[in-house]
C-alpha positions as a printed Julia matrix, in Angstrom:
331×3 Matrix{Float64}:
  -0.02   0.01    0.03
   1.22   3.52   -0.78
   2.64   5.49    2.2
   0.03   8.2     1.72
  -2.77   5.63    2.02
  -1.29   4.21    5.3
  -1.03   7.64    6.81
  -4.53   8.6     5.86
  -5.94   5.41    7.33
  -3.87   5.94   10.5
  -5.2    9.55   10.91
  -8.77   8.41   10.57
  -8.38   5.44   13.07
  -6.24   7.29   15.56
  -8.14  10.62   15.73
 -11.72   9.79   15.16
 -12.37   6.06   15.1
 -12.9    3.41   12.39
 -16.0    4.45   10.56
 -15.82   4.38    6.82
 -16.47   7.4     4.41
 -19.8    5.75    3.37
 -20.85   5.94    7.12
 -19.8    9.65    7.19
 -22.12  10.61    4.34
 -25.01   8.49    5.68
 -24.91   9.62    9.29
 -23.48  13.13    9.67
 -24.45  16.21    7.87
 -21.43  18.01    6.34
 -21.3   21.66    7.46
 -21.04  23.25    3.99
 -23.28  23.05    0.92
 -22.51  20.4    -1.81
 -21.23  23.09   -4.15
 -19.19  25.54   -1.99
 -17.33  27.42   -4.63
 -16.54  29.9    -6.17
 -15.03  32.02   -3.33
 -16.57  35.28   -2.37
 -13.42  36.94   -3.75
 -14.1   35.49   -7.21
 -13.42  32.27   -9.1
  -9.78  33.18   -9.88
  -8.79  34.09   -6.33
  -5.93  32.25   -4.63
  -5.4   34.46   -1.62
  -8.49  33.67    0.36
  -9.02  35.69    3.61
  -5.7   37.5     3.16
  -7.75  39.76    0.85
  -9.14  41.39    4.04
  -5.86  43.08    4.76
  -6.45  46.32    2.96
  -3.93  49.21    3.1
  -6.35  50.81    5.64
  -6.32  47.77    7.81
  -2.56  47.6     7.8
  -2.32  51.32    8.76
  -4.79  50.85   11.57
  -2.85  47.84   12.96
   0.32  49.78   13.0
  -1.25  52.29   15.42
  -1.37  49.46   17.98
   2.46  49.64   18.39
   3.16  51.64   21.57
   6.42  50.28   22.98
   8.09  48.6    20.04
   8.6   45.32   21.95
   8.76  42.38   19.65
   7.76  38.72   20.42
   8.9   35.76   18.37
   6.05  33.31   18.34
   7.56  30.52   16.35
   9.38  27.45   17.84
  12.96  26.61   16.63
  13.17  23.75   14.08
  15.34  21.04   15.69
  15.9   17.37   15.04
  13.59  16.32   17.9
  10.46  18.33   17.0
   7.24  16.3    17.19
   6.56  14.81   13.75
   3.17  13.29   13.38
   1.64  11.31   10.38
   5.02   9.95    9.26
   6.37  13.4     8.35
  10.07  14.05    8.43
  12.6   16.88    8.97
  16.35  16.93    8.72
  19.02  19.64    8.5
  22.58  18.59    7.8
  25.8   20.59    7.22
  27.83  18.39    4.84
  31.34  19.11    6.07
  32.84  22.19    7.81
  33.55  24.47    5.99
  31.48  23.41    3.03
  33.16  25.7     0.59
  36.68  27.33    0.21
  39.14  28.69    1.01
  39.28  30.99   -1.98
  41.41  33.95   -2.71
  44.28  35.47   -0.68
  41.64  36.54    1.91
  40.75  32.93    2.72
  37.0   33.1     1.92
  35.21  30.07    3.4
  31.52  29.28    4.01
  28.98  26.86    5.23
  25.74  25.64    3.58
  23.01  23.37    4.93
  20.99  20.6     3.25
  17.39  20.4     4.39
  14.89  17.56    3.67
  11.4   16.78    4.8
   7.9   18.25    4.61
   9.22  21.74    5.28
   5.82  23.36    5.02
   4.1   20.99    7.34
   6.39  20.45   10.35
   7.19  22.61   13.34
   5.65  26.03   13.34
   3.64  25.62   10.15
   1.41  27.63    7.85
  -1.42  25.75    5.99
  -1.74  27.29    2.51
  -4.57  27.07    0.01
  -3.31  23.7    -1.45
  -3.02  21.77    1.83
  -6.5   20.7     2.88
  -9.07  19.33    0.36
 -12.43  17.85    0.08
 -13.55  14.68   -1.76
 -17.11  15.51   -2.78
 -20.14  13.2    -3.43
 -19.11  13.08   -7.01
 -15.73  11.54   -6.05
 -13.72  14.6    -7.17
 -10.94  15.91   -4.87
 -11.17  19.82   -4.66
  -9.13  22.44   -2.95
  -9.68  26.17   -2.3
 -12.07  27.74   -4.68
 -13.29  24.38   -5.91
 -10.09  23.53   -7.91
  -9.94  19.92   -8.82
  -6.85  17.77   -8.79
  -5.93  17.58  -12.44
  -3.17  18.55  -14.87
  -4.04  22.26  -14.56
  -3.63  22.1   -10.87
  -0.25  20.36  -10.2
   2.83  18.8   -11.68
   5.87  17.01  -10.32
   7.29  20.29   -9.12
   4.43  21.52   -7.12
   0.96  23.09   -7.4
   0.29  25.15  -10.39
  -2.7   26.79   -8.58
  -3.18  27.42   -4.83
   0.48  27.5    -4.08
   1.57  29.15   -0.86
   3.42  31.83   -2.83
   0.07  33.19   -3.89
  -1.21  34.39   -0.54
   1.42  37.04    0.28
   2.22  38.52    3.66
  -0.15  38.96    6.64
   0.25  42.25    8.43
  -2.76  43.12   10.5
  -4.27  43.46   14.03
  -3.48  40.37   16.12
  -5.95  39.42   18.89
  -4.77  37.03   21.59
  -7.45  34.75   23.04
  -5.9   33.43   26.25
  -8.19  30.44   26.93
  -5.56  28.77   29.23
  -5.43  31.95   31.29
  -9.22  32.26   31.41
  -9.51  28.77   32.88
  -6.58  29.2    35.14
  -4.61  26.22   33.84
  -1.1   25.55   32.52
  -2.68  23.74   29.52
  -6.18  22.82   28.54
  -7.11  19.13   28.19
  -6.89  16.97   25.2
 -10.35  17.07   23.37
 -11.49  20.29   25.33
 -13.49  22.51   23.01
 -13.02  26.25   22.88
 -16.54  27.8    22.78
 -17.85  31.18   21.63
 -18.46  32.03   25.25
 -14.81  31.38   26.01
 -13.67  33.69   23.15
 -16.0   36.55   24.23
 -15.0   36.1    27.88
 -11.39  36.39   26.92
 -11.93  39.57   25.04
 -13.87  41.0    27.84
 -11.21  40.09   30.32
  -8.53  41.59   28.21
 -10.46  44.81   27.73
  -9.97  45.02   23.96
 -12.24  45.68   21.12
 -14.15  42.72   19.67
 -12.6   40.56   16.84
 -13.03  42.49   13.58
 -12.76  42.06    9.84
  -9.21  41.22    8.74
  -7.87  40.43   12.21
  -5.52  37.52   12.93
  -6.91  35.46   15.89
  -4.38  33.7    18.11
  -5.44  31.01   20.59
  -3.36  30.25   23.68
  -4.17  26.84   25.06
  -0.84  25.9    26.64
  -0.51  22.77   24.5
   2.94  23.44   23.27
   4.17  23.24   26.82
   4.22  19.47   25.96
   6.49  20.02   22.95
   9.23  17.96   24.49
   6.83  15.07   25.06
   5.88  14.03   21.46
   3.72  11.14   22.49
   1.46  13.33   24.66
   1.64  16.28   22.27
   0.63  14.21   19.24
  -2.09  12.32   21.08
  -4.65  15.0    20.68
  -5.19  18.68   21.63
  -7.59  21.3    22.89
  -8.94  23.56   20.13
 -11.88  25.31   18.38
 -15.04  23.49   17.57
 -17.54  24.13   14.78
 -19.35  26.79   16.81
 -16.18  29.0    17.0
 -15.31  28.2    13.38
 -18.66  29.54   12.14
 -18.32  32.55   14.55
 -14.83  33.55   13.05
 -16.13  33.04    9.49
 -18.89  35.52   10.12
 -16.26  37.91   11.55
 -14.45  37.76    8.26
 -11.02  37.41    9.86
  -7.73  37.07    8.05
  -6.29  33.99    9.68
  -6.16  31.82   12.83
  -3.15  30.75   14.88
  -2.66  28.58   17.93
  -0.08  26.88   20.09
  -1.24  23.5    18.94
  -0.7   21.26   15.88
  -4.12  21.55   14.28
  -5.95  24.55   15.87
  -9.06  22.39   15.79
 -10.04  20.31   18.78
  -8.77  16.62   18.62
 -10.52  14.3    19.12
 -13.21  16.19   17.28
 -16.78  16.83   18.34
 -18.16  14.33   15.77
 -16.67  10.83   15.57
 -17.37  10.27   11.91
 -15.89  13.52   10.55
 -12.19  13.99   10.13
 -10.66  17.48   10.28
 -13.99  19.03    9.1
 -13.13  22.35   10.75
  -9.97  22.5     8.75
 -12.07  21.95    5.62
 -14.75  24.48    6.58
 -12.21  27.27    7.48
  -9.54  26.7     4.85
 -10.97  24.85    1.78
 -14.43  26.4     1.79
 -13.74  29.83    3.3
 -10.03  30.6     2.62
  -9.09  31.26    6.23
  -5.53  29.92    6.63
  -3.95  28.39    9.82
  -0.66  28.97   11.55
   0.06  26.07   13.97
   2.56  25.25   16.7
   3.22  28.59   18.16
   5.38  28.95   21.28
   3.54  28.55   24.55
   6.38  30.55   26.33
   6.08  33.48   23.91
   2.34  33.59   24.21
   2.76  33.61   28.08
   5.06  36.51   27.77
   2.39  38.45   25.83
  -0.13  37.68   28.55
   2.4   38.72   31.29
   2.81  42.04   29.51
  -0.9   42.51   29.1
  -0.56  42.52   25.31
  -3.79  41.07   24.04
  -3.86  43.1    20.71
  -0.81  44.03   18.77
   0.66  44.32   15.3
   0.77  40.86   13.78
   3.36  40.06   11.06
   3.64  36.72    9.29
   5.17  36.15    5.83
   4.9   32.72    4.42
   8.03  31.62    2.63
   7.13  31.86   -1.05
   8.01  28.3    -2.04
   6.31  28.12   -5.44
   3.71  25.43   -5.64
   4.05  24.43   -1.93
   1.12  23.42    0.26
   2.44  25.35    3.29
   5.35  27.17    4.82
   7.56  27.18    7.86
   7.64  30.55    9.66
   8.16  32.74   12.7
   5.23  35.08   13.34
   6.09  38.33   15.09
   3.86  40.27   17.49
   4.8   43.94   18.14
   3.16  45.93   20.84
């Protein structure tokens, strides 16, 4: 059996149980219409909710900077990062120095060789070509309803919906400190973040409600288990379908969290697999940044920084499904 098939089966069994796709369609309503495309930004769009970051939104967000303090929210990429679903990551420097010496000045240098699913390990950004939906007609589609065919991809990457198409995200960041609201180091695996939780966090922080074009960042405490891969990968707290629909109505730019999927795992419905990913990303073009640093988010909380200038720029790997990255909050 192909490796992808093994991984897909493992995901379905491990996270949600052993029900077949036929049972899914028979028992559980899917939370989007059968034909969910074209996007509200037009049938040719490949940016999704990043379209909400207008020049006016960027200028407004820059006014939030009062002290100039910067917070690096990504986690360093190391050889021991948690790697679920058979993914891999390796960085090797092949000899020291790699090049030189050249010239009378003795110029030498080092290079590195990197291999693995670079867009889908560690602190990772899900782009338009990552999560898809196999519809009732048996066709696999990604953002804006694009089907997996010769016009969509080749051996060197995606021809449409590549991560290079979305551009940078510079906007107002809103920190939703759910772990702090509940008074815990970390929420529990499978614990659902509700709309009541979100609004209570905003009220506690004393900031304006979530608005159009905002980046919404959830602090659950889950990456405090980063050095315990078995526990970290076994599930996570996260948003449920109620919060997903709430954020879609708010017309936000993106979602981020200190967890590996943003969504609650195990999910709320046993016979659906990552349906919140599909609803948010594939259907509505709202992209995810996953595995933020628990320590950095705690520092924001300590400083009372619940809204800030948010800066995230996906690495423009042409045709890639995602990107590594280091989001920056500036208060």
